[in-house]
N, C-alpha and C positions, 0 to 999 in steps of 0.2 A: 734482177731486172733494171736496175741503174746502170750495171756494168753493159748489159746489152744495149741500153739506149745510147750510152757514150760511144761504144764502138760502132753503132750504126751512124751517129752523126759525125764521128771522126771520119768514117769512109766517104760520107757524102760532101765533107769539106775537100778532101783530097780529090774527089771526081769533079768538083766544080772548078778547082784550080787547075787540075790536068786538062780540063777542056779548053782552058786559055793558055796552055803550054807553060804552066808554073808547077814543076813536078814536087810539091812539098809533101812532108811526111808529118803527121799528127803522132806526137809521142807522149802525150799525156792528156787527161781530162780530169778536171777537178769540180765537185759541186759546191758553191758557196752559198751563202743565204740569198742571194739575189739572181746568181748567173751560174750557167754551166761553162766552164773555162777550159778552153783547149790551148795547148802549146804546139807550135808548128815550126819545123826546121825546114828551112828554104835554101835552095842551092845558093853557094856564094856569088854575090854581085846582084841578087835579086832585090829591086827596089820596093821598099814598103808600100809606096804609093800605088804599085802595081795591084798589090793585094788588097790594099785599102779601097781601091775604086770597084772592087768586086763584093763590097761589105752587102749591099742589098741582095746580089744574086745569091750569097752563101746563105743570107737570112731566109730567102724564098725557099731554097733547097732544105733547110732545116725547119721549115714551118713556123718561122719566128717574125715577128714585126720588125726587128732590127737586130743589129749586132755591132759590137765595137771591136775595132781592130787597131792593135797598138804594138810598138817594139818593147820587148821585154827580155833584159839579160842576154842579148845576143841572139834571141829567137823572136818569134811572132806570137802574140796572144790574140785570142779570139774569144770574146765575151758574148754569150748568148743569154738573153734575160728567161728567167724560169716563168712560166705561165702562171703556176701557183706555188710561190714561195713558201717554205715550210713556216710554220709558227715558231716564234724563240720565246719560250716560257721564262718568265723572270726568276720565279724562286728557284729552280734548279741552278740558274747562274749565280745568284745570291748566295745559295748555300756553298758553293765552291770558293766563295771570295771572302766569307766572313773573317774578319780579323785583319784583312789585308788592305781595306780601304782608307785612305785618309778621310779626315772628319769633313762633312758637309759635301759628300761626293755621291753623285748619282749615278745609277748603271742604266744607260740608254739602251743598249742591245749589243748586236754584233755588226762589225763593220764589214765591208766587201771581202776581206780575207778570212773572215770567220772568228776574229778576235774581238773579245769584249772591249767594248767603248765606254769609257767612264768620263763623268763631266763633274769637275771640282769647282761648286758654285763660289766657294770663298777665295778663288784664284783672281787676282786683279784682271786678268785676260778673259774672264767668264762674268762674273757679277750676275747679270740679268740674261734671260733667254727668252726668245720669241718662237712659237712653235705655229705653223700655218699649215692649212691643208683643207681641201674640201670634204663635204660629208662622205664617209667611207674611207678617207685616208688613214685614219688612226690616230689623229692628234690628241683626242680626249684620252684613249687608251694610253698614249705616251705620258701624257701629264700624270695619270694615275700610276703608272709605272715608276715614273721619277720620284714622285712622293712617296710610294712604298719602298722603294729602294733606300731613299734617305732615312725612311722610319726603321728600316731593318738595320742599317749600319750606324745609326746615330741614336743614343737614348734622348728621351724629352729634354733633359737639361742641356743639351747640346744643339738640338734643331726643334723649333717649333714651326707651325704651319698657321697661315690665314687663308681661307680658302673663299672664292667668289665664283658663283655659276648663276647666270640668270634665271636658269631653269631648275638648278638643283640637282639634276638626275646625274649628270657626268661625274661630279666629284663626291655625291653623296655616300658612296662606300668607304670613304676615307674619314667620315665623322666619327668613327669609333676608335680611331687611333688615339693613345695618350698625347700625342705631340700637338694636338688641336689647341691653340692658344685661344680662338674665339670660335663662336658657332659659325657654322656655314652661312654665308651671306647669300640670300636669294633676293632677285628683284633688286629695282634702283635703289630704293631708300636704304635698305640693308647694306647694299654695296657702298653706297656714299658713307654711311656710317662706319662701315668697317675700314674704308680707306683713310677716314678722318683719323681713327684710332691708330692705325698703322703708320701714319704720318706722325702723329704726336709721339709716338713711341720712338720713331727715329729721331726726333728733334730731342727728346728725353736723353737718350743714348749720346747724341752730340754733344749736350751740355755736360753730361757725366764724363765723357772723354776729355773735355776741356778742363775739367776740374781734377779728374784722377783717372788716368788712362786704364789702371787695373780693374776698376769698376766696370768700366765699359767692356773690357775684353772678357769678362767673366758672364756677359749675357749670352744666352743661346743664339745661333743664327736664326733669323727670321724668315721664313721662306713664304712669300705671297703668291699664290696660284691663282690665275684669273682665267677662266674658259669663257670663250666667245667674247673677247673684249670690245670687238667692233659692236656686236649687238648691246653690249652694255652702254657704249658710248651713245648709240641711238636712242636708248631708253632713258639714260640719265644726264646726257649732253656735256658739255664742256668741263664741267667740275671733275669728272671721271678723268679726262686727259689731263687736267691740271694737277690732280693728286698723283696719278701715275708717274707724270714727267718728273715731278719733284722726287719720287722714290727712286726713279732710275738713274737720276742724275746725281742724287746725294747718297743714296742708301748703302752703297757698298761698304764704306768707310765705318757705317754704324752697324754693320751685319746685317742688312737688309737686302734680300734678293728677290726679284720679281720673276716669274716664269707664267708667260701670258700666251694665250692661243687667239687665233683668229681664223675664220672660213676664209674671208678674202682680205687681204691687206691693202684696204683701199687708201689711197693716198689723201682723199678728203677728209676721212675720219682719223686716220693713224699717222698721217704724214710727218707732223711735228713730232709725235710721241716716238716714233720709229727711228727717227733719223740719228743715226750715231749711238743710240741709248741702248740698244741690244746687241753686244759684241757678238754673241752666238744665236744663229738662226738655225732652226730644224724644219725644214720644209718637205712636206708630203706632196702627194699629188695636188696640183692647181689647175685651173681651167686654161692657161693660156701662158705664153712666155713673157709676156708683160705681168702678169701675176706672180709668175716665178721670180722675175727680177725685182718686184717690189718686196716679195717676202724675204729674199735671200739677201736683197742689199747689192748683189753683183749679178751680171749677165752671164748665161752660159752654163747653168748648173744642169740643166735639162730635167728640172722638178716636174714640168709639165708632161713629161713622157714617163713618170713613175706610175706604176700600176695600182697604187693604193694598197690597202691592207698593211699597214705598217712599215712600208717602203719609204725612206726619208732621204734627204741628203742634209748633212750638218755643214754649216758654213761658219768658220772661225779662223780668225789670223790669216785671211787669204786663202785658206785651204778649203777644198770641198771633198767631203767623205760621204760616200754612201753607206748607209745603215739599214739594218732590219730591226724596228723597235722590238723591245721585250714586252710581253704581254702577260698580265695577270687578271683572272677573271673575278668576278664580285664574290664567288664562294671563298676564294682564296684570300681575298681582300678582307671578308668577314673574320677569318681565322687569324689574320696578320698581328692582331695585338698580342696573342699569345707567344708569337715568334720575335718580337721586337727585342732588341738588347736592352739589358737591364744593368749594364755598367759602362763606364766610359772607357774609350779606347786611351791606351798609354799615349802620353805626350811624346815620349822619345821614340826615334826610329829603330823599330825591332827588324831583325833578319827577314822577317816575313814581309814587312812592308817595303824593304829594299828589293825584295824579289818582285813584289807586285807591281814595281815600277817598269817591269819588263813589258806589262800589258799595254794595249794601244789605249792611252789615256790622254785627256787634255788637261794640263794643270798650270 
């Protein structure tokens, strides 16, 4: 069925371009997590702009809202969005990577090429992550998947979690993990209390590092996950912003990392907190181009055109990478406790770890 679809759409592309006297040949089609990708061979001297100007006409012929046309290795590539991208399941991806992952590294999902995308929180270029997207974009599922993959790849003495969710539902399935350093914080008062304890722990580690660096380095990485941070700020006020700002500005050296999500990255509530403090942004479907720019920190990511259901763009170090977020259901989360690693990973770099560096990862 898929082969028939690819052949039919390839014929349609050739017909549209032939009607404009551009005799191209489609010589390949590939299914990626987000798109159906075609490779076109055009006559020598054909300007890419001639083909690009027909993008909307090609999209119409394929029954798609849009398509992207760009040069690729001496040919032309046409990417057509998939109407229903297939889900990417977390546990099968993790099972294939056990033992290959550097410490404190989360598995995000698959990039546009279908390669596993990893995010090493302990890297100086990462440290803290902002996840943004409307209801239905998959941001809470992405938070759970990141935490679950961290739990699978790191025993509790290497990674600990602190979880905040104003309603408690989104992160509730993670509370059975042995990595939980504090009870799940729900509501304004519990959140403020937990934030104060995490800040105190960060300061304690800073003092220990000044006195004895080996004592500080033996502490587990502390990952604070905050779902719906804008809603929390509305409930608890400026004290939340003050505590989170201290953590994202000073936490990395103490081994404290913040992963925060928000529906709308409003500058009024989060402007000061967001500015330059989250080097990595994971942006799902948002309502407008302005929301996309605020969430990503840069313009032109196209996040406002994402279809939701786990489709994200990652913005890091000036790069924009499209990804399909990995998914784990609540039943799988409930059984995750039995699957977590019970032994530390070796400190030396093994051949397996060196092989893993061929994967698409941000370290």
